[in-house]
N, C-alpha and C positions, 0 to 999 in steps of 0.2 A: 565377481562377478556372474552372473546368471548362466548356468550352461542349459545346454537348449534339453528338452524336458526329454526322457525317454519315452517308449511306447507305450507302459505303464500310468506314465502320468508325474511319476517324477522328476522334479527338477535338483540342481543340488547349487546352493552358495558356498564360495569358498576364499572367501574375500576374509583376510581375516582381520578381528576385528577386538582390541581389548575390552573387556567386558565394564560395560559405562558403570557408574555409581550406582544406580537405579535397579542394574540388572542382579548385580552383587546382595542388594538392600531387597528383593522381592523372590530373592532365591533362598534366602536365608529367612525370610520373614513367614514362608509357606512353611520350613523348615521347624520356626520355635512353634509355630503355630500348632503343627503336629503334636509336637513336644508336649505345649501346654491344655490340648487337648486330653489325652491323656492323663496329664496331673489331677485336672478338675473332673472326670469321670471317676478317677482311683478315689479322689475326696467325699463325691458327691453320690456316688451311685454305687448301688451293691451289685453282685453278683448275679441278681433275676433281671439286672438293667432297671430294677425300680429307684425312683431319686428318693435319697436319704429324709422325707419331709412328712410334715401332717399334710396327706391331701386332701382338699378341700374344695367344695364346690362353690363357683361364683366369678364376678367381674375384679375382685379384688387379688387374690391368690389362687384359682380355680385350676382345672388342668390346662388352658393356655399355656398358663405361665410354667406350669412345670415342665413343658413341651421347649417354651422357649429357654431354655437352659441348655440346649443342642442350637440354638439360633447359629445357622452359619457354617454347619457341619457340613451337609450334602454340597452347599456351594466350595466351600475348600475343598474337599475332593476334584470337583468337577474341575478347578483351577488346576489341578496336578498334586494334591497334597499325598501321600501314601496310603496307600489299602487301610492302614488302621483306622483312618479317620472315617472310614466309612462302614468297619466293620465295629468301630465304640459306635455312632450313629445307629448302625441297624440293631445290636444290640441292645443301646437305650432305648428305642423308636418300638421294640417289641415289648421291653418290661413299660413300657407309657403305658401302651392300649390294655396291658394286662393289669396294670395298676389301678386304672382310673374306670375301667370297667368292673373290676372287686369293692371298690368305694362307691360309697351310696351314704347318701342323705337321711337324717331323721324327719327335717325342718322342710325342707325342698319339695313338693308333691311329685314331681317330674322326675326326680333322679335318685326314689328313694329303692330301685331293684337295680341300681346302676347308672353312675357319672356318664358313663358310656353305652351305647347299646351297639349290636353289631361293629366293635372296633371304630365307630363315632359317635362326637358328642350326641346326648339324646335331644337337648333344642336349645341354642341360644343362639345371640348375635353375631353377625358373619364380620364383624370388629375382633374380636374374641375368638373366634374359630378358625378366624383365616392368619390368627398370630400363630395359633396352637399347631396348625397345621402348613404353617408356611414350608418348614423342613421338607416335611415331606413332598407337597405338590413340587419341591424343584430336587427329588430323589432321581426323576429322572433322567436329567441331567447325566447323571454317572449308570444307574440302577434301570434302563428301561427294560429287560427282557425278564428281571425279577418275578417269577409269577404272584408271590402275596403281592407284591405293589400292583400288578394289573387287573388282580382280580379285585383289590381294594377299591384303586379308581374308579372301574367300571362298577361297581357296588355303590361307591358313593355318590358318583353323577346318577344311579339310577332314584336315590333317594328325592332327587329333585324333577326327574325324569317323570314320575309319577308310573314308575315300574315297581314301586315297592307298595304293599300293602299296609306297613306299619309305619310308612313315611307317605302322607299324603299333605306333602307340601305344596305342590304345583296343582293349581286350576288350567289346563292347556286350551283353555275356550278363552276367559278375559286374558293369560298367560302372565298371570301374578301370582308370586309365591306368597302365602297366605299371611305370614304373619314376619316380622323381624327374628322373633323367637323361631326356630326350623332346626330338623337335624331327625337323626335317625328312626326319634320315634314320633316323628309330624310336626304340626305348626302349635303354638301357643294361641289358641283362639281365645281367651280372656287376659283384660290389662293386667300388666305383669307387674311384680310385689318387689317392696323391700328384700324380702326375702328370696327370691325365684333370682335376685342378684346378688345378695350378700351373702350367702350359705346360710349354713347351720351356724346356730350361737356360739362363740369359743369365748374362753377367756384372754385377756389381751393382755394385761397391764403384769411387769413383771415377768411375763414369757413370750409372746411374740410381740415385733416391731413393723405392724403393717406400711408397708410401702407406700401408700399414699396420706401415710400422716395423721391415720385415726388414732385417739388415746380410746379405744374402748370399743367394743362389738356395736353397742349402741350406735355409735358416730359411722363405725363402716354399714350398716343399718339404714340410719341417717342421708348420706351419701347416695343410694339410691331408692330414698324411698317415692320420688317424684319421678323415678325410671319408669312410667306406667303404659305410654302409647305406643304398645307396639302391636297390632293386629293390623293387617294390611300389608303391602307389598312394601318394599323403601329400599335404596338405590345402594343400600351399604349388602342386600342379596345380588347385587350382580356379581360377587366373588363367587357366588356358586359357579358360574361357568366355567372358574378356573376347574371344575374338578371334570366336567365334558370336556373341554379343552384338551385334558389331561390322556382323557381317556381315550380323544379324536387320533389323538398324535400316536396311541402306543400301534396302531395300523387302520387309521383310516376310516372305521365304521362314520358311515352318510351320518346315521340318525344323532351322533354325539355335536358333530358340525351342525345340522338343521336346527336342533334345541338350540342351544347356543346362541346361535344368530338369530332364532326368532325371538328369543328372552330381549337379548341388547336391543334387536331391532324395535322391541318395545319400548324400550327407555327411551329410545331417538326419538320414536314419537312424543311421549308422554312432553319431554323434553320440549322438543318443538311447540307440544301444542300449549306452555304455559308460558309461552314467551320466550325461549329458550334457556331459561334457569329450569334445571333439575328439582320437582317437587319432592319432598321428603315422606310422602304417603300417599298411597295407590289405595283406594277403597278394594274391596274382594270382588264388586262390582268392575272394575278396571277404571275405574272414574277415578280423577284426582283429588286427592282429599277426604274419598269417600269413607274413608275409616279414621277422617279426624276431624267431625264434624266441617267436610268442607275447604277444611286451610292445607292449602299445596304446602305449608310448610311444615306442617304436624310431623307428631313421631319425636318417639327419643331417637336424641343424638342427630336432628333435622334442625333445618335454619330458624325455629322459634325456639333452639332447646335451651332454657337457662335456667338453673335451678339453684339452689341453697346450699352453700356446700361449708359443712359444720365446723370444717376443718380451718375456715377461716373466718367464719361469718358472714360471709361477703356470697352475694349472686356470683354466679362464674356461669361463661358462656359455653354451650362443648357442642358445637353441630360436626363431629366427629367424622360424620359421613362421610363429608368432603376429602379427608384424607386416603380414604381409603378406593371411593366410588369409581375415581377418573380413568382408573386400573383395566376396569371391566370394559371399558372403548374399545384399550389397546388387545382387549384377546380378540374382539372382533377385526380389529387391524391386524392382526397375526395368521388370522383365517382367508382373510380377505384380501389385504393390503385397499383398502376402499377407504381414504381419505376423510370420507363422512362423516365416520367413528372420532376422528380426531376435531373436525368440524363441531363436533356437539360438545365438547366438554370447551373448547375454546369459545363458543358460543356462551359457553355458563361465566365464563371469563371475564367476559367484554359486557355482558348480560348484566352484572354484577356491578360491575365499574363506571355503567353508564346511570346509576343511581348515586355516583358521588354528590357533595354539595359543598358550599362555602361555609366553612364554622369559624369562626373568630378571623375571619381574612385566610384561613387555610383551606385549602383543596382536599377532602376527608373522603373516605369510601366505605360502604359498609360492607359487614360480616354476617350479622343476622337479620330476621325478618320476622317479626310477629304482628299481632293483630293490630296494632297502629303501624304498622309499616316497616320502613326498614330501620334499625340500629346497632348498633355494635360499631361505630365509626373510628377508623384511624388512619391515620397521614399516608399511608403507604399502601398501593393498590392493591386490590383482589389478586391474588395471582397462585391458589392452591392450584398443583398440576401442571404449572407452565414450564415447569423443566422437562416433563415427560412429551407435552403439544411441542415442544420445538425438536425435541431425539427423535419424534414420530414424524413431523412434517419436514424438518430440514427447513423451514421456511426463515430467510432474516428478519421476516417482520415480529416471526413468533421470539427470533433470540432477543429483540429486543425489551420484552418484557424482563429479561433475567438481571441480574447483576454481573458484572464482566469480573468475575474473580474465580478465585481456585479455580476446578476442574473443567469450568466451562471456557475462563481465560487460557488454558491451555491450550483446550485443542484448538481456542480460536490464534493461540502461536503468541499470544502474550504474556504467560506467564510460565516460561522454559522450566523456573524451577518447583513445579508446583510435585513431579514426581518424588523424587528426593526429599520432600519436605514432608510430601503426605505420607512415606512410606515409615520415616523416623517417626513421625507423630503415632504412627500404629503399632512400632517397639515402646514407644513410652508409655501407650494406652495399654498396649498387653503388659509389661512389667508392673505398673499400678495394680493389675488386674488381679496379677499371680500373687501382687500383696496382699492385697485384701485376702486370698484364699488363707494364705499361712495366717493370718490374725483372727479368721473367723472362728469363734468360740461358740456358736451355736453348735446344738445335737439335734438329731434327729427329731426329737420331741419337742424343740424348742426353733423348729425350721418350719417356715412357710416355705410354699414353692417357689415363690415371687424373691426371695432372697439373693439364692445366687444369680438371679439374671444379669445386675448389674456387675457378677465377676465374671463370669461366663467370657473366654476368650479369646472366641472367633468373631472380630468384625473384620469384615470382608469387602464393605466396602469402595475402601481406595484399590484394594487387588483389581473386582470386577471392572472398574471406572478406566484405571490403565494398562490391562492385560487384555481386555476386552471389550474396552468400548461402551461400556454397557451403563444401565442405570440401575442405581443401587437400592434394589424395592425387595431384599429380601426376608423382611420381617413382616412384608403386607399380607402375604398370603395371595400371590398372584406370580404368574411364569416370570420369567427374566428377560429381557431386554437387552440385547447386545448385538455388535454391528459385526463380529467375529467369536470365534471359539475354536477349540485347539482339541486333539488328538493322539494317542500315543498308540502308531499302530505295532509297535516291536511288542508292548506290552498286551494289546486288544484294549483300552482301555479309555473312556474320557479322562482332559486333562494334559497339559502341556509335558513334556517329558521331562525328565530328571536334566537338570543342569542347562534347561534352556528357558529363556525369559522376555517376556514380551512389550511392547508396549505400543497403544495406538496413540499415535501423537496427530493427529486429524483429522476429521471429516467433514464430508459435504454431502447433497442428495445422493449421488450418485459416485465417490470416491472415498475410500479409506488407506491411510497413510500409517503403516505397521513395521516397526522395528523387529528383526528376530534376532535374537545372539547364542550361542552355545557357549557358557563359559567354561566346559571343560575343553584341556589345552593337549585331552589325548584323544577321546573316543566320539566320535560322530554319531549326531543323533539326528532322528527323525520325529518331523511335525507334520500332521493335517492340519489347515486350516480351512475350517468351515465359516460360511456366512450367515451370522447370527447362531441364536443359542439352538435353534430348531430348523436349522437348512431353510432358513424361510428367505435369505438372501443369493442370489443369482450372483456368481462372481462370474463377469467377462473376462478381464482377463490381470495381468500383475504383470508391473514393469520392473528393473532394479537397473538403476544406473542408465536409463535412458532406452532401455531394451525391453521392449513389450511379448510377452509371450500370451495365447489366447488360453483358455479355461474353459468357458462358458459349461460352467456348472457349480455344484452347491459348494464343494472343496477341492483343494489341491494339496498336493503334499511334494513338500519342499527335505533335502537332505541339507543338514548344516555340518558342514566338515568341522574336525575339532578348532576350538578358539576361533573361529568364523562367524560372522553376522551379516545384516544387510539392511534396508531401509525398503520395503515396498511398497508400491501404490495399486491399488487394488481397485481397478473399474467393477461397479456392480449396478445390479438391479433389487435395491430394498422389496423386499416381500411380494417377490416374484414365483414361488416356491409352496405349496401347502407346508405348514409347520409340519417335522416330524422327531420324535425319540430314536428313530434307527439307526444302528452308527455308522458313518459313512462309510463303510467296506460293506455294509447290509445292502447299501441299496443299490436300484440298478444305475 
């Protein structure tokens, strides 16, 4: 039963519950992932926090790949893993910033004085920058009061708010970031070259095994030789708003919110002006296609980006902007709750699919657009970002775009076995990766920075989906989107308390069904449940066994007696509060 809340907002669950299988798997997975982080760190990092590899610049095995070896660590801690995970991340992150500040190029002009400047990439694209800084962007979930975190976030945001004289990335008049290549030394205002992307020449045969399948440095260079059109704004640059959004969530300085919305609103208008399909090049004067000979589909990773692949000897379509850019509109949604930002990307999906046509008696849908119009047709409708669109809108029409399988089917009540199957699959994946680590015979001087990427043992997607009712976007360089999050008031930290397991079982536009269980048969546990990753959702009430208790706050506290648990139904108003990194006990 749910006992009557006390004056301080606590309520107690004292209904005995045998631990469900998913709960035991969840707790054990968190424990073993923590052990795996320790083993991985000992194997691939030194005492300074440096990755044991040859540090290089570039899109193949550059700084972003080095940082990605800590992928998921900050989220794992925010879920409730022991503090050693955060400690090792911080040691590795400090080492990473120092290692790539000291690392210099000989052939790449803008990185000759260091690949990082002011603890940030000198200039590169935001598919790679976002991947490399994704863990840091999510550090605030666990560590928002750390002065280094706060100072860095504000400094980095300043690179894009015209606050740093060395980083004139942003034109406030036209609301453009002036190049796809940008960073702490400003924008690259010339066509990029294969060397800019591939980094300095290296020997490959007999020493390295490049992760993209190249057999020589000549092939590494050839991979990028046509990656030239970077001048002008690009939708990948929407990721820069994650910096200002995080800076805003520290203490709600209005300038960060204002800049974020002004820049995202500019992209909303550009998309509208381009017939509902987001353009991939904006000129320095703010004109669509203005830096690509008038082609709205121009730019590296744009709608028309098809290049020769030396590994296969064939042309390859790489409109990679699409896998990151839609998250930018989610940043504005977090700040405002305004569904117009969801409408924008939904319009992109609908706009592309409107160009379907019959080919050999089959309905086919395009993926690319070039000088001769749409091409790259496939039998599947265009649907990049469709899961996020449904998650943000909770509109049943948006659900129709998604296959009724996996996690989506589970929260729709159609796949009850998903939690245990997904968690068991995570055990199998972690075991396989630890075996790869044990069999890895590379040495630091024969190891590329991305070699351990397939070994790092922290895949958090299923835990985020099941525990938080969230989207698994931790590698993308954007904030977390989830329905609930947990805090441990006894240890004064983020994350679900020891011995407590959680499962989000159903979600609608205004309701979340959540089971909490204390698997410890001896001691009680206290957990704070927060609406959203950043307290953006207001919890109006919580019901257990038909009894409803008002909350009217962004969080509430539950005492779980030993061996007890219950299913809770939360009534919520989504995106009702300004997002914040401040922990529940420090908010008014």
